[in-house]
C-alpha positions, -999 to 999 in steps of 0.1 A, spaced: -17 161 178 12 139 188 28 115 164 43 91 189 38 56 176 28 66 141 40 44 113 44 61 80 38 40 48 52 53 16 30 64 -13 21 50 -47 47 36 -71 25 38 -103 17 75 -99 53 84 -94 65 63 -123 41 81 -146 51 115 -132 87 106 -141 79 95 -176 80 57 -171 52 38 -188 30 14 -167 14 -7 -194 -14 -32 -187 -16 -59 -175 18 -57 -157 13 -21 -146 41 -9 -124 59 -42 -125 71 -34 -160 94 -7 -146 114 -34 -127 127 -44 -161 127 -12 -180 136 14 -153 148 -3 -121 169 28 -112 138 49 -113 120 24 -90 148 27 -65 149 65 -68 112 66 -59 118 45 -29 146 69 -19 123 99 -23 97 84 0 124 75 25 138 110 25 102 123 30 99 103 62 84 70 53 94 42 76 75 13 59 86 8 23 63 -13 1 82 -33 -25 69 -29 -60 54 -64 -61 17 -54 -67 18 -70 -101 49 -93 -100 26 -124 -101 30 -155 -122 -3 -147 -138 10 -115 -154 48 -120 -155 50 -158 -162 86 -158 -175 104 -137 -149 81 -130 -120 105 -144 -95 134 -123 -107 112 -92 -106 103 -100 -69 140 -100 -61 146 -67 -79 116 -51 -62 124 -61 -27 160 -52 -32 151 -17 -43 129 -11 -13 155 -26 11 182 -3 -4 162 28 5 152 17 40 169 32 70 177 17 104 145 6 120 125 8 88 104 -21 75 101 -35 41 66 -47 32 60 -71 3 28 -62 -16 2 -88 -24 -27 -76 -46 -58 -92 -61 -50 -116 -89 -73 -97 -113 -85 -61 -113 -85 -45 -79 -116 -25 -88 -135 -55 -102 -143 -79 -74 -164 -100 -97 -133 -111 -115 -118 -128 -84 -109 -164 -94 -126 -193 -76 -93 -208 -63 -68 -180 -57 -47 -198 -30 -20 -214 -51 -10 -182 -69 -11 -162 -37 10 -189 -20 38 -187 -46 41 -149 -43 39 -150 -4 67 -175 -3 89 -155 -27 84 -124 -6 95 -142 25 125 -158 7 136 -123 -3 136 -111 33 106 -89 36 98 -78 71 60 -82 66 35 -88 39 9 -61 30 -22 -77 15 -36 -46 -1 -63 -31 -23 -87 -60 -21 -123 -53 -28 -132 -90 -25 -131 -100 11 -130 -137 4 -99 -135 -18 -83 -111 7 -87 -136 35 -71 -163 13 -42 -140 7 -39 -133 44 -38 -170 52 -11 -176 26 9 -146 39 7 -158 75 18 -193 65 52 -179 57 57 -169 93 58 -132 85 35 -106 100 6 -96 77 -13 -64 74 -46 -63 55 -58 -33 35 -93 -34 20 -106 -9 -6 -141 4 -15 -125 16 -47 -122 51 -63 -160 57 -61 -162 42 -26 -189 18 -37 -172 -17 -39 -175 -25 -2 -195 -10 26 -184 -5 62 -201 -35 75 -185 -58 49 -151 -44 57 -157 -48 95 -165 -85 91 -135 -90 68 -111 -73 92 -125 -93 122 -118 -125 103 -84 -114 92 -74 -106 128 -88 -140 139 -65 -156 114 -35 -136 127 -33 -103 109 -15 -78 130 -29 -45 114 -59 -35 93 -62 -6 70 -84 11 45 -67 21 12 -74 35 -22 -106 52 -11 -109 89 -18 -93 109 10 -124 129 15 -144 97 21 -119 76 41 -129 86 76 -163 69 72 -147 36 63 -121 39 91 -148 29 116 -145 -6 101 -109 -9 113 -114 0 149 -121 -23 178 -103 -54 165 -74 -52 190 -47 -44 165 -32 -12 151 -52 3 122 -49 32 97 -54 44 62 -37 53 30 -61 71 7 -61 81 -29 -64 118 -38 -99 115 -52 -107 136 -82 -82 163 -93 -107 190 -86 -108 180 -49 -73 195 -46 -57 166 -27 -32 155 -54 -26 145 -91 -13 180 -98 16 202 -87 -7 222 -64 17 231 -35 -12 231 -10 -25 196 -18 -2 177 6 -13 200 35 -50 194 26 -43 156 26 -26 159 60 -56 178 74 -78 149 65 -53 125 79 -56 144 112 -92 132 115 -80 96 110 -54 100 138 -81 115 160 -101 84 154 -72 62 166 -53 55 134 -16 48 139 -6 38 104 -7 65 76 4 67 40 -8 76 5 -22 59 -25 -31 70 -61 -25 106 -68 -3 113 -38 35 114 -37 66 121 -16 53 156 -8 22 141 8 44 117 29 66 146 39 35 165 51 24 135 71 58 131 86 61 167 96 27 167 113 25 132 129 60 117 130 84 146 131 121 138 129 151 153 113 153 148 76 176 121 63 188 110 29 178 75 18 204 48 18 221 46 -12 -38 -57 -155 -46 -24 -132 -34 -13 -99 -31 18 -79 4 16 -65 
């Protein structure tokens, strides 16, 4: 299966921080590492770059005024700088925008999320991101507000919706409607993320037919499924096997979410975007 035209997202930040012994305390989650272990954050970006990722998502999933009121703007600068330092020629740096509350609890979505999303979107643009990735939204209404604010910066915007770790927060029809509206607003790619890899293909149908590139970056599911979370050397290949079904369905953007890591990105790169290896230039969330 050819990999021409495949874009490879990196994998999760939170999973790798924990694997390297860096705490991710609530509610700031992986954002806390930007203060306590910025060198580890950069090393994780470098590991994903060396594995073959060519879209590097800055660690801004929780660098929101709501959760980091005193220094959120400084953390955005550190996060985007770390991703940019790892990016190679032709690579893209994506600023992450996440739900303002819990990405697995759509009922907590605030009634007026626009002002907070606007502040983060503008900061990501000011720091020089190439695009904004509005990701891991289980609430379509809030997702569309975030897309609108991202697009208002003039940057391209990709939208990733999630049905959650149990694949029950959104159904395919709701995703399809949300993606259609996002594309109408101007989103230039649509994705499914943080759905168990074994269940992702069914949701991918919602991303097709909108006239823009689409894809998926799944979580590893339960540990017993053998897709990730452990040091099982066969897990990345199993994940890539499932990703092959996504590519067969037309996906051109691939990556990994919770429970995956650089080895999974390397497996995707070897199968779908082969190129010579290179060294990198020197409350709750899944990334």
